[in-house]
N, C-alpha and C positions, 0 to 999 in steps of 0.2 A: 224526777225528770231532773239532773245536773247541766251547771252552767259551765256554757260551752269556754268561758274563760276565764273564773277561779276554783270551779269542780262543786259547789252549793247545791247543795239541792231545791230547787224550785218546785213550784208548784207547778200542776198544769195548765192551767189557765192564768197562771203570772205572761206579766208581757214585758219585768225586768226582772234583775238578780235581785236578792233583793241586800246582800254583800255589798256585792260590785258596781250595781247598775246598770249589768251588760244586757241586748236587749236578749231576751226570749227568740226561740226561731216562731212562737206564734205571732210577737210585737213583728216580728223582717216579715211574717206573713199578713198581717196587718197593713204595712205601710206599702208594700210595694204592691200592694191587690189596691189600695188609692190612691199610690203614682200614678195606676194605668189610667183608674176612671181620669183621674185630671187630665193629664195626658190626651184620653179620649177625650175629654171636655172638648180642650182645646183646638185637636181638631175638629171639632164639629162646629165649633164657634168661627174656625177658619175657613170653615167651607160654606158658612152660609155666606161670610164678606165674598167668595170668592161668586154666590153664587148670585149675587147681590149687583157685583162686578157685573155681571156675564150677562145678565138684566137691564142695565142699563147699555151696553153696548150692543145686545137687540136690538132695543128701542129705536136707538141712534141707524145703523146701519139697516136694522129694518122697515121703518120710517123713509131711509133713503133711496133703500133699494124701490118699494114699491111707490114709490114718489115718477121714481123712475121711467117704473114699468106700464102704472098709469099714465103719466104724459107722453108719452111714447106711444103706448097703443090705441089712444085718441083723440093725439093730430093726424091733418088732415093733410096729404105730402101736393097736394094742389087738383090742378088740371089734369097731372099723370098721373091721378091714381089709378091704381089697377082696378080690373073691373074684370067680377066679379066683384062682389068686396070680401072680404074677410070671414067665416063664418063666427055667428056670435059667439065663442067659446075664447073667440085669442082675444075681443075688447071689452067684454062683461063680466062674466064669468070668471076669469083669470085671475082677472084681479080681486072680484071675491075670494078666489080659491087664496088666495093670496094675501088677503087679509085676516082671513078665516083662521088661517095656518099662526100670522104674526102672534094674533090675537092670545091665539092658541099659549104657541112655542113663551111669551113675557108672562103670561100670568102665570105657566107652573115654575116656570125660573124663581118669580118673583115670592112666589104662595111656596117654594123650595128654602128660599133665604128669607120669611117671614116665619116660618115655621119652623127649621134646624135651631133658629138664635134663642124662643120659647120653649124648643125643648117639644114640643107637639105632638101627641100618639098617633096623629093622621102626619107626621112629615116625611115621617120614611118613605112611607111608599107612594107619596107624593113629588118628593123625590126622587125618586129611582125610576119615577112617572119619565117628571122635566128630561132627564142622562138618559133616557130609550130618548125625548127627542130630539134631546141636543147631542148623543150619539151621529147621528147625519153632517152635519153644524163642521165639516174643518173647516180650519185646524185647531182656532178655539174650543167649541163644543167639543169634541173627541175628546181632546184633552181634560178636560173638566170632567167628559164624560167617566172618562176610566177612569181617573182622581175619587170621582165619588162609588163608584162600583165597588171603589176597593178597600174606601172606607165603610160604605152600609149593611155591605152583601160579607154571608156567612155567619153564621150559629153561633160564636164569640161575640162579632161585632151583634147583632142582634142584642143578644143578650145583655151588653156593656151598654147601649143606649137604653132599653129597660130601664135599666137601673139608675140611668140620667132622670129618664123624664120621673119615676115614683120616686125620686130624690127631688127634684123640678116638684114638681105633685104637690109634696109633702113641705116643703120652701112656702108656698103660694095661698096655702092650705096654714097657716100659721095665723 
């Protein structure tokens, strides 16, 4: 192999030319690969912050909405109240289902943010489940879900995430 700058003979595994110091194709490929991995790690960190922000927004808006629905369903209209009373679903089960869905959404969102920032092995599937749930929440949840799918889906992204996990595990083990 020859140096592309000065033409000197360069060993197959050498990253730099001994004569002029120019980087070889091996060094360029390693720096490009490391740069891509660094960019992907920054993207994962940003995605984690978005999931934390989404969790906070979901908690605030969800609590406001569920309390409004619960109090609206439990209030009595007075003597002019319609008879017969509404079905049991309208004033008891609807609130329970709403609270259950709310807690699931907030739980998955918080777990997604926490797992992504620590690059755990379970965080990718949990985040994809959280994105599937958030996909139905227009407009913020939809945008976050589409961004999450674009970052985490695909074979290349799965391989990069696996490399990040292994790097993180090796750093924690030290």
